[in-house]
KEGUBA-665572 format. One record per atom (N, C-alpha, C): residue in one letter; atom name; x, y, z. Coordinates in Angstrom, 3 decimals. Layout:
BEGIN
  res  atom         X         Y         Z
    A    CA         X         Y         Z
...
REM end
This chain:
BEGIN
  res  atom         X         Y         Z
    X     N   114.288   173.986   124.642
    X    CA   114.726   172.619   124.789
    X     C   115.314   172.468   126.192
    X     N   114.997   171.365   126.839
    X    CA   115.499   171.137   128.196
    X     C   116.976   170.760   128.181
    X     N   117.602   170.898   129.343
    X    CA   119.017   170.541   129.464
    X     C   119.240   169.060   129.170
    X     N   118.325   168.228   129.656
    X    CA   118.475   166.788   129.445
    X     C   118.357   166.429   127.964
    X     N   117.431   167.053   127.279
    X    CA   117.278   166.780   125.845
    X     C   118.493   167.280   125.070
    X     N   119.016   168.440   125.460
    X    CA   120.233   168.947   124.824
    X     C   121.386   167.969   125.019
    X     N   121.510   167.426   126.242
    X    CA   122.561   166.456   126.528
    X     C   122.389   165.200   125.674
    X     N   121.141   164.737   125.559
    X    CA   120.864   163.540   124.756
    X     C   121.232   163.772   123.295
    X     N   120.900   164.938   122.769
    X    CA   121.235   165.241   121.373
    X     C   122.745   165.382   121.178
    X     N   123.428   165.934   122.182
    X    CA   124.888   166.051   122.087
    X     C   125.523   164.665   122.039
    X     N   125.014   163.756   122.854
    X    CA   125.525   162.381   122.836
    X     C   125.182   161.705   121.514
    X     N   123.974   161.903   121.046
    X    CA   123.556   161.289   119.785
    X     C   124.398   161.814   118.624
    X     N   124.827   163.045   118.710
    X    CA   125.638   163.658   117.657
    X     C   126.976   162.934   117.469
    X     N   127.411   162.223   118.498
    X    CA   128.676   161.484   118.432
    X     C   128.515   160.102   117.790
    X     N   127.289   159.680   117.597
    X    CA   127.029   158.358   117.027
    X     C   127.216   158.375   115.515
    X     N   127.460   157.197   114.933
    X    CA   127.499   157.121   113.464
    X     C   126.139   157.521   112.882
    X     N   126.156   157.942   111.641
    X    CA   124.931   158.433   111.001
    X     C   123.797   157.414   111.052
    X     N   124.110   156.144   110.809
    X    CA   123.041   155.137   110.788
    X     C   122.398   154.986   112.171
    X     N   123.192   155.137   113.242
    X    CA   122.629   155.057   114.586
    X     C   121.817   156.311   114.909
    X     N   122.260   157.453   114.415
    X    CA   121.487   158.677   114.601
    X     C   120.123   158.545   113.928
    X     N   120.118   157.983   112.715
    X    CA   118.849   157.801   112.004
    X     C   117.936   156.826   112.746
    X     N   118.513   155.760   113.293
    X    CA   117.716   154.793   114.050
    X     C   117.125   155.447   115.297
    X     N   117.935   156.228   115.989
    X    CA   117.466   156.929   117.181
    X     C   116.383   157.944   116.827
    X     N   116.590   158.666   115.743
    X    CA   115.590   159.643   115.294
    X     C   114.270   158.955   114.968
    X     N   114.338   157.806   114.324
    X    CA   113.114   157.061   113.993
    X     C   112.391   156.622   115.259
    X     N   113.142   156.178   116.273
    X    CA   112.512   155.766   117.536
    X     C   111.844   156.955   118.222
    X     N   112.512   158.089   118.227
    X    CA   111.944   159.294   118.855
    X     C   110.670   159.714   118.136
    X     N   110.717   159.741   116.815
    X    CA   109.532   160.147   116.042
    X     C   108.386   159.170   116.243
    X     N   108.682   157.878   116.316
    X    CA   107.644   156.875   116.584
    X     C   107.015   157.093   117.955
    X     N   107.850   157.381   118.938
    X    CA   107.353   157.616   120.292
    X     C   106.449   158.854   120.337
    X     N   106.850   159.903   119.653
    X    CA   106.029   161.114   119.603
    X     C   104.693   160.819   118.923
    X     N   104.736   160.083   117.826
    X    CA   103.496   159.727   117.120
    X     C   102.595   158.873   118.010
    X     N   103.178   157.908   118.732
    X    CA   102.388   157.071   119.643
    X     C   101.737   157.917   120.727
    X     N   102.501   158.846   121.294
    X    CA   101.944   159.716   122.337
    X     C   100.788   160.550   121.811
    X     N   100.910   161.028   120.595
    X    CA    99.815   161.815   119.999
    X     C    98.564   160.963   119.812
    X     N    98.751   159.716   119.410
    X    CA    97.604   158.811   119.238
    X     C    96.898   158.599   120.571
    X     N    97.653   158.397   121.658
    X    CA    97.057   158.200   122.979
    X     C    96.306   159.448   123.411
    X     N    96.826   160.617   123.077
    X    CA    96.172   161.861   123.473
    X     C    94.887   162.098   122.698
    X     N    94.833   161.616   121.466
    X    CA    93.643   161.825   120.643
    X     C    92.450   161.024   121.146
    X     N    92.704   159.859   121.690
    X    CA    91.613   158.983   122.104
    X     C    91.839   158.491   123.529
    X     N    91.778   159.400   124.518
    X    CA    92.065   158.968   125.887
    X     C    91.085   157.924   126.405
    X     N    89.822   158.025   126.032
    X    CA    88.862   157.042   126.532
    X     C    89.160   155.663   125.945
    X     N    89.559   155.611   124.688
    X    CA    89.937   154.334   124.087
    X     C    91.184   153.786   124.763
    X     N    92.129   154.654   125.063
    X    CA    93.360   154.233   125.723
    X     C    93.050   153.703   127.114
    X     N    92.160   154.377   127.838
    X    CA    91.792   153.925   129.178
    X     C    91.136   152.556   129.123
    X     N    90.227   152.365   128.175
    X    CA    89.548   151.083   128.027
    X     C    90.549   149.991   127.690
    X     N    91.457   150.277   126.787
    X    CA    92.473   149.309   126.394
    X     C    93.370   148.966   127.580
    X     N    93.779   149.977   128.338
    X    CA    94.640   149.752   129.488
    X     C    93.909   148.941   130.556
    X     N    92.637   149.226   130.784
    X    CA    91.855   148.457   131.756
    X     C    91.792   146.987   131.352
    X     N    91.631   146.727   130.058
    X    CA    91.588   145.346   129.582
    X     C    92.927   144.657   129.802
    X     N    94.031   145.366   129.553
    X    CA    95.350   144.784   129.790
    X     C    95.522   144.406   131.261
    X     N    95.078   145.289   132.150
    X    CA    95.197   145.016   133.579
    X     C    94.323   143.822   133.957
    X     N    93.104   143.803   133.474
    X    CA    92.205   142.685   133.762
    X     C    92.786   141.369   133.257
    X     N    93.323   141.369   132.047
    X    CA    93.928   140.161   131.483
    X     C    95.134   139.716   132.306
    X     N    95.919   140.682   132.776
    X    CA    97.096   140.345   133.564
    X     C    96.719   139.781   134.926
    X     N    95.626   140.264   135.508
    X    CA    95.218   139.818   136.839
    X     C    94.341   138.565   136.812
    X     N    93.793   138.220   135.674
    X    CA    92.875   137.087   135.575
    X     C    93.461   135.786   136.115
    X     N    94.696   135.417   135.755
    X    CA    95.229   134.155   136.299
    X     C    95.336   134.157   137.824
    X     N    95.676   135.291   138.414
    X    CA    95.779   135.366   139.882
    X     C    94.407   135.226   140.525
    X     N    93.394   135.770   139.906
    X    CA    92.047   135.713   140.447
    X     C    91.501   134.291   140.408
    X     N    91.875   133.536   139.387
    X    CA    91.353   132.165   139.283
    X     C    92.003   131.251   140.312
    X     N    93.194   131.615   140.789
    X    CA    93.882   130.816   141.810
    X     C    93.272   131.083   143.181
    X     N    92.918   132.327   143.433
    X    CA    92.425   132.714   144.768
    X     C    91.054   132.216   145.068
REM end
């Protein structure tokens, strides 16, 4: 475990139980999301390209 992660867990240990559970749920969700992106990198790339295209579309129509 890295020093930064140890520090984060030490700080989290001071939180009330309900906040620890909320933080744990966020961490687990983030890990699950990262695994999904790793499983389908080509799908992720295509999705990200579409997001960029959608974001730039209004600027392109002005120019």
